[in-house]
SEKESE-239298 format. One record per atom (N, C-alpha, C): residue number from 1; atom name; z, y, x. Coordinates in steps of 0.05 Angstrom, whole numbers, plus 5000, padded with zeros to 4 digits. Example, Ala and Ser with C-alpha at 12.3 -4.5 7.8 and 13.67 -1.06 7.14 Angstrom:
BEGIN
+-----+----+------+------+------+
!   i ! at !   zz !   yy !   xx !
+-----+----+------+------+------+
!   1 !  N ! 5156 ! 4886 ! 5264 !
!   1 ! CA ! 5156 ! 4910 ! 5246 !
!   1 !  C ! 5156 ! 4934 ! 5264 !
!   2 !  N ! 5142 ! 4955 ! 5257 !
!   2 ! CA ! 5143 ! 4979 ! 5273 !
!   2 !  C ! 5157 ! 5001 ! 5258 !
+-----+----+------+------+------+
REM end
This chain:
BEGIN
+-----+----+------+------+------+
!   i ! at !   zz !   yy !   xx !
+-----+----+------+------+------+
!   1 !  N ! 1688 ! 3195 ! 7540 !
!   1 ! CA ! 1679 ! 3186 ! 7567 !
!   1 !  C ! 1694 ! 3202 ! 7588 !
!   2 !  N ! 1704 ! 3188 ! 7607 !
!   2 ! CA ! 1721 ! 3201 ! 7628 !
!   2 !  C ! 1704 ! 3216 ! 7647 !
!   3 !  N ! 1716 ! 3234 ! 7663 !
!   3 ! CA ! 1702 ! 3250 ! 7683 !
!   3 !  C ! 1688 ! 3232 ! 7703 !
!   4 !  N ! 1701 ! 3211 ! 7712 !
!   4 ! CA ! 1689 ! 3193 ! 7732 !
!   4 !  C ! 1665 ! 3178 ! 7720 !
!   5 !  N ! 1666 ! 3170 ! 7695 !
!   5 ! CA ! 1643 ! 3157 ! 7681 !
!   5 !  C ! 1619 ! 3176 ! 7680 !
!   6 !  N ! 1624 ! 3202 ! 7674 !
!   6 ! CA ! 1602 ! 3222 ! 7672 !
!   6 !  C ! 1589 ! 3224 ! 7700 !
!   7 !  N ! 1605 ! 3226 ! 7722 !
!   7 ! CA ! 1594 ! 3227 ! 7749 !
!   7 !  C ! 1578 ! 3203 ! 7755 !
!   8 !  N ! 1588 ! 3179 ! 7747 !
!   8 ! CA ! 1573 ! 3155 ! 7752 !
!   8 !  C ! 1546 ! 3154 ! 7738 !
!   9 !  N ! 1545 ! 3163 ! 7713 !
!   9 ! CA ! 1520 ! 3163 ! 7698 !
!   9 !  C ! 1501 ! 3183 ! 7711 !
!  10 !  N ! 1510 ! 3206 ! 7719 !
!  10 ! CA ! 1493 ! 3226 ! 7732 !
!  10 !  C ! 1482 ! 3215 ! 7759 !
!  11 !  N ! 1501 ! 3202 ! 7774 !
!  11 ! CA ! 1493 ! 3191 ! 7799 !
!  11 !  C ! 1473 ! 3168 ! 7796 !
!  12 !  N ! 1475 ! 3152 ! 7776 !
!  12 ! CA ! 1456 ! 3131 ! 7770 !
!  12 !  C ! 1429 ! 3142 ! 7763 !
!  13 !  N ! 1428 ! 3164 ! 7748 !
!  13 ! CA ! 1402 ! 3176 ! 7740 !
!  13 !  C ! 1389 ! 3188 ! 7763 !
!  14 !  N ! 1403 ! 3200 ! 7782 !
!  14 ! CA ! 1391 ! 3213 ! 7805 !
!  14 !  C ! 1381 ! 3191 ! 7824 !
!  15 !  N ! 1396 ! 3168 ! 7826 !
!  15 ! CA ! 1388 ! 3146 ! 7841 !
!  15 !  C ! 1361 ! 3136 ! 7833 !
!  16 !  N ! 1356 ! 3133 ! 7808 !
!  16 ! CA ! 1330 ! 3123 ! 7798 !
!  16 !  C ! 1308 ! 3143 ! 7806 !
!  17 !  N ! 1313 ! 3168 ! 7803 !
!  17 ! CA ! 1292 ! 3188 ! 7811 !
!  17 !  C ! 1287 ! 3187 ! 7841 !
!  18 !  N ! 1307 ! 3184 ! 7857 !
!  18 ! CA ! 1303 ! 3184 ! 7885 !
!  18 !  C ! 1288 ! 3158 ! 7894 !
!  19 !  N ! 1293 ! 3136 ! 7881 !
!  19 ! CA ! 1279 ! 3111 ! 7887 !
!  19 !  C ! 1249 ! 3115 ! 7880 !
!  20 !  N ! 1243 ! 3130 ! 7858 !
!  20 ! CA ! 1215 ! 3134 ! 7850 !
!  20 !  C ! 1201 ! 3152 ! 7872 !
!  21 !  N ! 1217 ! 3168 ! 7886 !
!  21 ! CA ! 1205 ! 3185 ! 7908 !
!  21 !  C ! 1199 ! 3169 ! 7933 !
!  22 !  N ! 1211 ! 3144 ! 7934 !
!  22 ! CA ! 1207 ! 3128 ! 7957 !
!  22 !  C ! 1231 ! 3125 ! 7975 !
!  23 !  N ! 1255 ! 3131 ! 7966 !
!  23 ! CA ! 1279 ! 3128 ! 7983 !
!  23 !  C ! 1281 ! 3098 ! 7991 !
!  24 !  N ! 1284 ! 3095 ! 8017 !
!  24 ! CA ! 1286 ! 3068 ! 8028 !
!  24 !  C ! 1313 ! 3055 ! 8024 !
!  25 !  N ! 1334 ! 3073 ! 8024 !
!  25 ! CA ! 1361 ! 3063 ! 8021 !
!  25 !  C ! 1378 ! 3085 ! 8007 !
!  26 !  N ! 1394 ! 3076 ! 7988 !
!  26 ! CA ! 1412 ! 3095 ! 7975 !
!  26 !  C ! 1440 ! 3081 ! 7975 !
!  27 !  N ! 1459 ! 3093 ! 7987 !
!  27 ! CA ! 1485 ! 3083 ! 7989 !
!  27 !  C ! 1505 ! 3100 ! 7973 !
!  28 !  N ! 1519 ! 3088 ! 7954 !
!  28 ! CA ! 1538 ! 3102 ! 7939 !
!  28 !  C ! 1566 ! 3096 ! 7949 !
!  29 !  N ! 1582 ! 3116 ! 7953 !
!  29 ! CA ! 1610 ! 3113 ! 7963 !
!  29 !  C ! 1628 ! 3126 ! 7942 !
!  30 !  N ! 1645 ! 3109 ! 7930 !
!  30 ! CA ! 1664 ! 3118 ! 7910 !
!  30 !  C ! 1652 ! 3132 ! 7886 !
!  31 !  N ! 1628 ! 3127 ! 7880 !
!  31 ! CA ! 1615 ! 3136 ! 7855 !
!  31 !  C ! 1606 ! 3165 ! 7855 !
!  32 !  N ! 1616 ! 3182 ! 7874 !
!  32 ! CA ! 1606 ! 3210 ! 7874 !
!  32 !  C ! 1597 ! 3220 ! 7901 !
!  33 !  N ! 1594 ! 3203 ! 7920 !
!  33 ! CA ! 1584 ! 3209 ! 7947 !
!  33 !  C ! 1560 ! 3190 ! 7953 !
!  34 !  N ! 1537 ! 3203 ! 7960 !
!  34 ! CA ! 1514 ! 3187 ! 7963 !
!  34 !  C ! 1500 ! 3193 ! 7990 !
!  35 !  N ! 1488 ! 3173 ! 8002 !
!  35 ! CA ! 1471 ! 3176 ! 8026 !
!  35 !  C ! 1444 ! 3165 ! 8020 !
!  36 !  N ! 1423 ! 3180 ! 8025 !
!  36 ! CA ! 1396 ! 3173 ! 8018 !
!  36 !  C ! 1379 ! 3173 ! 8043 !
!  37 !  N ! 1364 ! 3152 ! 8048 !
!  37 ! CA ! 1347 ! 3150 ! 8070 !
!  37 !  C ! 1318 ! 3147 ! 8063 !
!  38 !  N ! 1300 ! 3163 ! 8075 !
!  38 ! CA ! 1271 ! 3159 ! 8072 !
!  38 !  C ! 1261 ! 3153 ! 8099 !
!  39 !  N ! 1242 ! 3133 ! 8100 !
!  39 ! CA ! 1229 ! 3125 ! 8125 !
!  39 !  C ! 1200 ! 3134 ! 8123 !
!  40 !  N ! 1192 ! 3152 ! 8140 !
!  40 ! CA ! 1165 ! 3164 ! 8140 !
!  40 !  C ! 1148 ! 3150 ! 8161 !
!  41 !  N ! 1125 ! 3162 ! 8167 !
!  41 ! CA ! 1107 ! 3150 ! 8186 !
!  41 !  C ! 1121 ! 3144 ! 8213 !
!  42 !  N ! 1112 ! 3122 ! 8225 !
!  42 ! CA ! 1123 ! 3113 ! 8251 !
!  42 !  C ! 1153 ! 3109 ! 8251 !
!  43 !  N ! 1164 ! 3103 ! 8227 !
!  43 ! CA ! 1192 ! 3097 ! 8226 !
!  43 !  C ! 1211 ! 3121 ! 8228 !
!  44 !  N ! 1198 ! 3145 ! 8226 !
!  44 ! CA ! 1216 ! 3169 ! 8228 !
!  44 !  C ! 1234 ! 3171 ! 8202 !
!  45 !  N ! 1259 ! 3176 ! 8207 !
!  45 ! CA ! 1278 ! 3176 ! 8184 !
!  45 !  C ! 1286 ! 3205 ! 8178 !
!  46 !  N ! 1288 ! 3210 ! 8151 !
!  46 ! CA ! 1299 ! 3234 ! 8141 !
!  46 !  C ! 1322 ! 3225 ! 8122 !
!  47 !  N ! 1347 ! 3235 ! 8127 !
!  47 ! CA ! 1369 ! 3225 ! 8111 !
!  47 !  C ! 1384 ! 3249 ! 8100 !
!  48 !  N ! 1395 ! 3245 ! 8075 !
!  48 ! CA ! 1410 ! 3265 ! 8061 !
!  48 !  C ! 1436 ! 3254 ! 8052 !
!  49 !  N ! 1455 ! 3271 ! 8047 !
!  49 ! CA ! 1479 ! 3263 ! 8033 !
!  49 !  C ! 1484 ! 3284 ! 8012 !
!  50 !  N ! 1495 ! 3277 ! 7990 !
!  50 ! CA ! 1503 ! 3294 ! 7969 !
!  50 !  C ! 1527 ! 3283 ! 7955 !
!  51 !  N ! 1543 ! 3301 ! 7944 !
!  51 ! CA ! 1565 ! 3292 ! 7927 !
!  51 !  C ! 1566 ! 3309 ! 7902 !
!  52 !  N ! 1578 ! 3297 ! 7882 !
!  52 ! CA ! 1581 ! 3311 ! 7856 !
!  52 !  C ! 1610 ! 3321 ! 7856 !
!  53 !  N ! 1613 ! 3347 ! 7855 !
!  53 ! CA ! 1640 ! 3358 ! 7858 !
!  53 !  C ! 1654 ! 3360 ! 7831 !
!  54 !  N ! 1678 ! 3370 ! 7831 !
!  54 ! CA ! 1695 ! 3371 ! 7807 !
!  54 !  C ! 1683 ! 3389 ! 7785 !
!  55 !  N ! 1665 ! 3408 ! 7793 !
!  55 ! CA ! 1652 ! 3425 ! 7773 !
!  55 !  C ! 1626 ! 3413 ! 7765 !
!  56 !  N ! 1621 ! 3388 ! 7770 !
!  56 ! CA ! 1596 ! 3374 ! 7763 !
!  56 !  C ! 1571 ! 3387 ! 7776 !
!  57 !  N ! 1574 ! 3397 ! 7800 !
!  57 ! CA ! 1553 ! 3409 ! 7816 !
!  57 !  C ! 1547 ! 3390 ! 7839 !
!  58 !  N ! 1522 ! 3391 ! 7849 !
!  58 ! CA ! 1514 ! 3373 ! 7870 !
!  58 !  C ! 1513 ! 3389 ! 7896 !
!  59 !  N ! 1527 ! 3381 ! 7916 !
!  59 ! CA ! 1526 ! 3393 ! 7943 !
!  59 !  C ! 1509 ! 3375 ! 7961 !
!  60 !  N ! 1486 ! 3387 ! 7971 !
!  60 ! CA ! 1467 ! 3372 ! 7986 !
!  60 !  C ! 1466 ! 3381 ! 8016 !
!  61 !  N ! 1464 ! 3361 ! 8033 !
!  61 ! CA ! 1461 ! 3366 ! 8061 !
!  61 !  C ! 1442 ! 3346 ! 8074 !
!  62 !  N ! 1422 ! 3356 ! 8090 !
!  62 ! CA ! 1406 ! 3338 ! 8104 !
!  62 !  C ! 1422 ! 3330 ! 8130 !
!  63 !  N ! 1423 ! 3305 ! 8136 !
!  63 ! CA ! 1438 ! 3297 ! 8159 !
!  63 !  C ! 1421 ! 3285 ! 8181 !
!  64 !  N ! 1397 ! 3277 ! 8176 !
!  64 ! CA ! 1378 ! 3267 ! 8196 !
!  64 !  C ! 1351 ! 3279 ! 8189 !
!  65 !  N ! 1336 ! 3288 ! 8207 !
!  65 ! CA ! 1339 ! 3285 ! 8236 !
!  65 !  C ! 1358 ! 3305 ! 8249 !
!  66 !  N ! 1367 ! 3324 ! 8235 !
!  66 ! CA ! 1388 ! 3343 ! 8243 !
!  66 !  C ! 1404 ! 3353 ! 8219 !
!  67 !  N ! 1429 ! 3358 ! 8223 !
!  67 ! CA ! 1446 ! 3366 ! 8199 !
!  67 !  C ! 1442 ! 3396 ! 8192 !
!  68 !  N ! 1438 ! 3400 ! 8166 !
!  68 ! CA ! 1436 ! 3427 ! 8156 !
!  68 !  C ! 1443 ! 3427 ! 8126 !
!  69 !  N ! 1463 ! 3442 ! 8118 !
!  69 ! CA ! 1470 ! 3444 ! 8089 !
!  69 !  C ! 1449 ! 3458 ! 8073 !
!  70 !  N ! 1444 ! 3449 ! 8049 !
!  70 ! CA ! 1424 ! 3461 ! 8032 !
!  70 !  C ! 1436 ! 3472 ! 8007 !
!  71 !  N ! 1462 ! 3472 ! 8004 !
!  71 ! CA ! 1475 ! 3485 ! 7981 !
!  71 !  C ! 1482 ! 3468 ! 7958 !
!  72 !  N ! 1489 ! 3482 ! 7936 !
!  72 ! CA ! 1497 ! 3469 ! 7912 !
!  72 !  C ! 1475 ! 3472 ! 7890 !
!  73 !  N ! 1471 ! 3449 ! 7877 !
!  73 ! CA ! 1451 ! 3449 ! 7855 !
!  73 !  C ! 1464 ! 3443 ! 7829 !
!  74 !  N ! 1453 ! 3452 ! 7808 !
!  74 ! CA ! 1465 ! 3450 ! 7781 !
!  74 !  C ! 1461 ! 3424 ! 7767 !
!  75 !  N ! 1439 ! 3410 ! 7775 !
!  75 ! CA ! 1433 ! 3384 ! 7761 !
!  75 !  C ! 1416 ! 3366 ! 7780 !
!  76 !  N ! 1414 ! 3341 ! 7771 !
!  76 ! CA ! 1400 ! 3322 ! 7787 !
!  76 !  C ! 1370 ! 3327 ! 7790 !
!  77 !  N ! 1359 ! 3339 ! 7769 !
!  77 ! CA ! 1330 ! 3346 ! 7772 !
!  77 !  C ! 1324 ! 3366 ! 7794 !
!  78 !  N ! 1341 ! 3386 ! 7797 !
!  78 ! CA ! 1339 ! 3406 ! 7818 !
!  78 !  C ! 1342 ! 3394 ! 7845 !
!  79 !  N ! 1362 ! 3376 ! 7848 !
!  79 ! CA ! 1366 ! 3364 ! 7874 !
!  79 !  C ! 1343 ! 3345 ! 7882 !
!  80 !  N ! 1334 ! 3330 ! 7863 !
!  80 ! CA ! 1311 ! 3313 ! 7869 !
!  80 !  C ! 1286 ! 3328 ! 7875 !
!  81 !  N ! 1282 ! 3351 ! 7862 !
!  81 ! CA ! 1260 ! 3368 ! 7867 !
!  81 !  C ! 1260 ! 3380 ! 7895 !
!  82 !  N ! 1285 ! 3388 ! 7903 !
!  82 ! CA ! 1288 ! 3398 ! 7930 !
!  82 !  C ! 1282 ! 3377 ! 7951 !
!  83 !  N ! 1293 ! 3352 ! 7948 !
!  83 ! CA ! 1289 ! 3331 ! 7966 !
!  83 !  C ! 1260 ! 3323 ! 7967 !
!  84 !  N ! 1246 ! 3322 ! 7944 !
!  84 ! CA ! 1217 ! 3316 ! 7943 !
!  84 !  C ! 1201 ! 3335 ! 7961 !
!  85 !  N ! 1207 ! 3361 ! 7958 !
!  85 ! CA ! 1191 ! 3381 ! 7973 !
!  85 !  C ! 1199 ! 3378 ! 8003 !
!  86 !  N ! 1224 ! 3375 ! 8009 !
!  86 ! CA ! 1233 ! 3373 ! 8037 !
!  86 !  C ! 1221 ! 3349 ! 8051 !
!  87 !  N ! 1220 ! 3326 ! 8038 !
!  87 ! CA ! 1208 ! 3302 ! 8049 !
!  87 !  C ! 1178 ! 3307 ! 8054 !
!  88 !  N ! 1165 ! 3320 ! 8035 !
!  88 ! CA ! 1136 ! 3326 ! 8038 !
!  88 !  C ! 1132 ! 3343 ! 8062 !
!  89 !  N ! 1148 ! 3363 ! 8066 !
!  89 ! CA ! 1146 ! 3380 ! 8089 !
!  89 !  C ! 1150 ! 3366 ! 8115 !
!  90 !  N ! 1168 ! 3346 ! 8116 !
!  90 ! CA ! 1172 ! 3330 ! 8140 !
!  90 !  C ! 1147 ! 3312 ! 8144 !
!  91 !  N ! 1136 ! 3300 ! 8123 !
!  91 ! CA ! 1112 ! 3285 ! 8126 !
!  91 !  C ! 1090 ! 3300 ! 8139 !
!  92 !  N ! 1088 ! 3326 ! 8131 !
!  92 ! CA ! 1067 ! 3343 ! 8144 !
!  92 !  C ! 1075 ! 3351 ! 8172 !
!  93 !  N ! 1101 ! 3358 ! 8175 !
!  93 ! CA ! 1111 ! 3367 ! 8202 !
!  93 !  C ! 1109 ! 3347 ! 8224 !
!  94 !  N ! 1113 ! 3322 ! 8217 !
!  94 ! CA ! 1111 ! 3301 ! 8239 !
!  94 !  C ! 1083 ! 3299 ! 8250 !
!  95 !  N ! 1063 ! 3309 ! 8237 !
!  95 ! CA ! 1036 ! 3308 ! 8246 !
!  95 !  C ! 1030 ! 3330 ! 8268 !
!  96 !  N ! 1048 ! 3350 ! 8271 !
!  96 ! CA ! 1044 ! 3372 ! 8289 !
!  96 !  C ! 1049 ! 3361 ! 8318 !
!  97 !  N ! 1032 ! 3373 ! 8336 !
!  97 ! CA ! 1036 ! 3366 ! 8364 !
!  97 !  C ! 1062 ! 3378 ! 8375 !
!  98 !  N ! 1074 ! 3397 ! 8360 !
!  98 ! CA ! 1099 ! 3409 ! 8369 !
!  98 !  C ! 1124 ! 3399 ! 8356 !
!  99 !  N ! 1121 ! 3376 ! 8342 !
!  99 ! CA ! 1143 ! 3365 ! 8327 !
!  99 !  C ! 1167 ! 3357 ! 8346 !
! 100 !  N ! 1160 ! 3343 ! 8367 !
! 100 ! CA ! 1181 ! 3334 ! 8386 !
! 100 !  C ! 1195 ! 3358 ! 8398 !
! 101 !  N ! 1180 ! 3380 ! 8404 !
! 101 ! CA ! 1193 ! 3404 ! 8415 !
! 101 !  C ! 1211 ! 3417 ! 8395 !
! 102 !  N ! 1204 ! 3416 ! 8370 !
! 102 ! CA ! 1220 ! 3425 ! 8347 !
! 102 !  C ! 1245 ! 3409 ! 8346 !
! 103 !  N ! 1244 ! 3383 ! 8347 !
! 103 ! CA ! 1267 ! 3366 ! 8345 !
! 103 !  C ! 1286 ! 3370 ! 8368 !
! 104 !  N ! 1274 ! 3374 ! 8392 !
! 104 ! CA ! 1290 ! 3380 ! 8416 !
! 104 !  C ! 1305 ! 3407 ! 8413 !
! 105 !  N ! 1291 ! 3427 ! 8403 !
! 105 ! CA ! 1303 ! 3453 ! 8399 !
! 105 !  C ! 1327 ! 3451 ! 8379 !
! 106 !  N ! 1323 ! 3437 ! 8357 !
! 106 ! CA ! 1345 ! 3434 ! 8337 !
! 106 !  C ! 1368 ! 3418 ! 8349 !
! 107 !  N ! 1362 ! 3398 ! 8366 !
! 107 ! CA ! 1384 ! 3383 ! 8379 !
! 107 !  C ! 1399 ! 3400 ! 8398 !
! 108 !  N ! 1385 ! 3417 ! 8413 !
! 108 ! CA ! 1399 ! 3435 ! 8432 !
! 108 !  C ! 1415 ! 3456 ! 8417 !
! 109 !  N ! 1405 ! 3466 ! 8395 !
! 109 ! CA ! 1420 ! 3486 ! 8379 !
! 109 !  C ! 1445 ! 3474 ! 8367 !
! 110 !  N ! 1442 ! 3449 ! 8357 !
! 110 ! CA ! 1466 ! 3436 ! 8346 !
! 110 !  C ! 1486 ! 3429 ! 8367 !
! 111 !  N ! 1477 ! 3422 ! 8391 !
! 111 ! CA ! 1496 ! 3417 ! 8413 !
! 111 !  C ! 1510 ! 3443 ! 8420 !
! 112 !  N ! 1497 ! 3464 ! 8421 !
! 112 ! CA ! 1510 ! 3490 ! 8428 !
! 112 !  C ! 1532 ! 3496 ! 8406 !
! 113 !  N ! 1525 ! 3493 ! 8381 !
! 113 ! CA ! 1545 ! 3499 ! 8360 !
! 113 !  C ! 1569 ! 3481 ! 8363 !
! 114 !  N ! 1565 ! 3455 ! 8369 !
! 114 ! CA ! 1588 ! 3436 ! 8373 !
! 114 !  C ! 1605 ! 3445 ! 8398 !
! 115 !  N ! 1592 ! 3453 ! 8419 !
! 115 ! CA ! 1606 ! 3463 ! 8443 !
! 115 !  C ! 1622 ! 3487 ! 8437 !
! 116 !  N ! 1610 ! 3506 ! 8424 !
! 116 ! CA ! 1624 ! 3531 ! 8417 !
! 116 !  C ! 1648 ! 3526 ! 8400 !
! 117 !  N ! 1644 ! 3509 ! 8380 !
! 117 ! CA ! 1667 ! 3502 ! 8363 !
! 117 !  C ! 1689 ! 3488 ! 8378 !
! 118 !  N ! 1681 ! 3470 ! 8396 !
! 118 ! CA ! 1701 ! 3456 ! 8412 !
! 118 !  C ! 1716 ! 3475 ! 8430 !
! 119 !  N ! 1702 ! 3493 ! 8443 !
! 119 ! CA ! 1714 ! 3512 ! 8460 !
! 119 !  C ! 1734 ! 3530 ! 8444 !
! 120 !  N ! 1725 ! 3542 ! 8422 !
! 120 ! CA ! 1743 ! 3559 ! 8408 !
! 120 !  C ! 1767 ! 3546 ! 8396 !
! 121 !  N ! 1764 ! 3522 ! 8386 !
! 121 ! CA ! 1786 ! 3508 ! 8372 !
! 121 !  C ! 1804 ! 3492 ! 8391 !
! 122 !  N ! 1795 ! 3485 ! 8415 !
! 122 ! CA ! 1811 ! 3468 ! 8433 !
! 122 !  C ! 1819 ! 3480 ! 8459 !
! 123 !  N ! 1812 ! 3505 ! 8464 !
! 123 ! CA ! 1819 ! 3518 ! 8490 !
! 123 !  C ! 1831 ! 3545 ! 8484 !
! 124 !  N ! 1848 ! 3554 ! 8503 !
! 124 ! CA ! 1859 ! 3580 ! 8500 !
! 124 !  C ! 1838 ! 3601 ! 8505 !
! 125 !  N ! 1831 ! 3617 ! 8485 !
! 125 ! CA ! 1811 ! 3638 ! 8486 !
! 125 !  C ! 1826 ! 3664 ! 8489 !
! 126 !  N ! 1833 ! 3671 ! 8513 !
! 126 ! CA ! 1848 ! 3695 ! 8519 !
! 126 !  C ! 1829 ! 3719 ! 8522 !
! 127 !  N ! 1842 ! 3742 ! 8520 !
! 127 ! CA ! 1827 ! 3768 ! 8523 !
! 127 !  C ! 1825 ! 3773 ! 8553 !
! 128 !  N ! 1809 ! 3759 ! 8567 !
! 128 ! CA ! 1804 ! 3765 ! 8595 !
! 128 !  C ! 1774 ! 3773 ! 8598 !
! 129 !  N ! 1767 ! 3784 ! 8621 !
! 129 ! CA ! 1740 ! 3793 ! 8624 !
! 129 !  C ! 1719 ! 3771 ! 8625 !
! 130 !  N ! 1727 ! 3748 ! 8637 !
! 130 ! CA ! 1708 ! 3726 ! 8639 !
! 130 !  C ! 1699 ! 3716 ! 8611 !
! 131 !  N ! 1719 ! 3712 ! 8593 !
! 131 ! CA ! 1712 ! 3703 ! 8566 !
! 131 !  C ! 1696 ! 3724 ! 8552 !
! 132 !  N ! 1707 ! 3749 ! 8552 !
! 132 ! CA ! 1694 ! 3771 ! 8538 !
! 132 !  C ! 1666 ! 3774 ! 8547 !
! 133 !  N ! 1662 ! 3776 ! 8574 !
! 133 ! CA ! 1635 ! 3779 ! 8585 !
! 133 !  C ! 1616 ! 3756 ! 8577 !
! 134 !  N ! 1627 ! 3732 ! 8580 !
! 134 ! CA ! 1611 ! 3708 ! 8574 !
! 134 !  C ! 1603 ! 3707 ! 8544 !
! 135 !  N ! 1622 ! 3712 ! 8526 !
! 135 ! CA ! 1615 ! 3712 ! 8498 !
! 135 !  C ! 1596 ! 3734 ! 8491 !
! 136 !  N ! 1599 ! 3757 ! 8504 !
! 136 ! CA ! 1579 ! 3778 ! 8500 !
! 136 !  C ! 1551 ! 3770 ! 8508 !
! 137 !  N ! 1549 ! 3757 ! 8532 !
! 137 ! CA ! 1523 ! 3747 ! 8541 !
! 137 !  C ! 1512 ! 3725 ! 8523 !
! 138 !  N ! 1529 ! 3708 ! 8514 !
! 138 ! CA ! 1520 ! 3688 ! 8496 !
! 138 !  C ! 1510 ! 3700 ! 8469 !
! 139 !  N ! 1524 ! 3719 ! 8458 !
! 139 ! CA ! 1515 ! 3732 ! 8433 !
! 139 !  C ! 1488 ! 3747 ! 8438 !
! 140 !  N ! 1485 ! 3760 ! 8461 !
! 140 ! CA ! 1460 ! 3774 ! 8467 !
! 140 !  C ! 1436 ! 3753 ! 8469 !
! 141 !  N ! 1443 ! 3731 ! 8483 !
! 141 ! CA ! 1422 ! 3710 ! 8486 !
! 141 !  C ! 1414 ! 3700 ! 8459 !
! 142 !  N ! 1433 ! 3694 ! 8443 !
! 142 ! CA ! 1427 ! 3683 ! 8415 !
! 142 !  C ! 1411 ! 3703 ! 8399 !
! 143 !  N ! 1420 ! 3728 ! 8401 !
! 143 ! CA ! 1405 ! 3749 ! 8387 !
! 143 !  C ! 1376 ! 3751 ! 8396 !
! 144 !  N ! 1372 ! 3749 ! 8422 !
! 144 ! CA ! 1345 ! 3749 ! 8433 !
! 144 !  C ! 1328 ! 3725 ! 8424 !
! 145 !  N ! 1341 ! 3701 ! 8423 !
! 145 ! CA ! 1328 ! 3677 ! 8413 !
! 145 !  C ! 1321 ! 3680 ! 8384 !
! 146 !  N ! 1338 ! 3691 ! 8368 !
! 146 ! CA ! 1332 ! 3696 ! 8339 !
! 146 !  C ! 1308 ! 3716 ! 8336 !
! 147 !  N ! 1308 ! 3737 ! 8353 !
! 147 ! CA ! 1285 ! 3755 ! 8351 !
! 147 !  C ! 1259 ! 3742 ! 8359 !
! 148 !  N ! 1261 ! 3724 ! 8379 !
! 148 ! CA ! 1236 ! 3710 ! 8387 !
! 148 !  C ! 1227 ! 3691 ! 8366 !
! 149 !  N ! 1245 ! 3677 ! 8354 !
! 149 ! CA ! 1237 ! 3659 ! 8332 !
! 149 !  C ! 1227 ! 3674 ! 8308 !
! 150 !  N ! 1239 ! 3697 ! 8301 !
! 150 ! CA ! 1230 ! 3714 ! 8279 !
! 150 !  C ! 1201 ! 3724 ! 8285 !
! 151 !  N ! 1195 ! 3731 ! 8310 !
! 151 ! CA ! 1168 ! 3739 ! 8318 !
! 151 !  C ! 1149 ! 3716 ! 8314 !
! 152 !  N ! 1156 ! 3693 ! 8323 !
! 152 ! CA ! 1138 ! 3669 ! 8319 !
! 152 !  C ! 1133 ! 3664 ! 8290 !
! 153 !  N ! 1154 ! 3667 ! 8273 !
! 153 ! CA ! 1152 ! 3662 ! 8244 !
! 153 !  C ! 1133 ! 3683 ! 8232 !
! 154 !  N ! 1137 ! 3708 ! 8240 !
! 154 ! CA ! 1119 ! 3729 ! 8230 !
! 154 !  C ! 1090 ! 3727 ! 8237 !
! 155 !  N ! 1084 ! 3712 ! 8259 !
! 155 ! CA ! 1057 ! 3709 ! 8267 !
! 155 !  C ! 1045 ! 3682 ! 8260 !
! 156 !  N ! 1060 ! 3668 ! 8243 !
! 156 ! CA ! 1051 ! 3641 ! 8235 !
! 156 !  C ! 1045 ! 3641 ! 8205 !
! 157 !  N ! 1026 ! 3624 ! 8197 !
! 157 ! CA ! 1018 ! 3621 ! 8169 !
! 157 !  C ! 1039 ! 3603 ! 8156 !
! 158 !  N ! 1049 ! 3612 ! 8132 !
! 158 ! CA ! 1068 ! 3598 ! 8117 !
! 158 !  C ! 1055 ! 3575 ! 8102 !
! 159 !  N ! 1069 ! 3552 ! 8101 !
! 159 ! CA ! 1059 ! 3529 ! 8086 !
! 159 !  C ! 1065 ! 3534 ! 8056 !
! 160 !  N ! 1046 ! 3528 ! 8040 !
! 160 ! CA ! 1050 ! 3532 ! 8010 !
! 160 !  C ! 1067 ! 3512 ! 7998 !
+-----+----+------+------+------+
REM end
């Protein structure tokens, strides 16, 4: 059996498991790249992408409602288990009165990362006081935001 055929068999088995979880759409691209969409209450969508790499490992990323990598998994059972738990958390999370605020915060954080990336890669970042002072202020502001979020986390009950 060739390497591509092994990937295809693994991909097909994970596709069956994801459909059993309620995936609304699974799109296979070239046999080793997949996009999976779940539609939750009120049409809210959670979408993932994963690929099977050359080492037969699965790299998973949630792409909707916001992008975040979730790492590499050793087999399809582990990736399906992660997605199952993640979707369940979103089903619970969308019931919160703060869910829209959470989505707005993640959208703003992602916008900031894109802007910072664009600035650094597409503009001359010289050693002048404006850039140094501004980046220092940005780093301090981010550090303060992280501390505030950590404080909120420490004062909140964790979901089992």
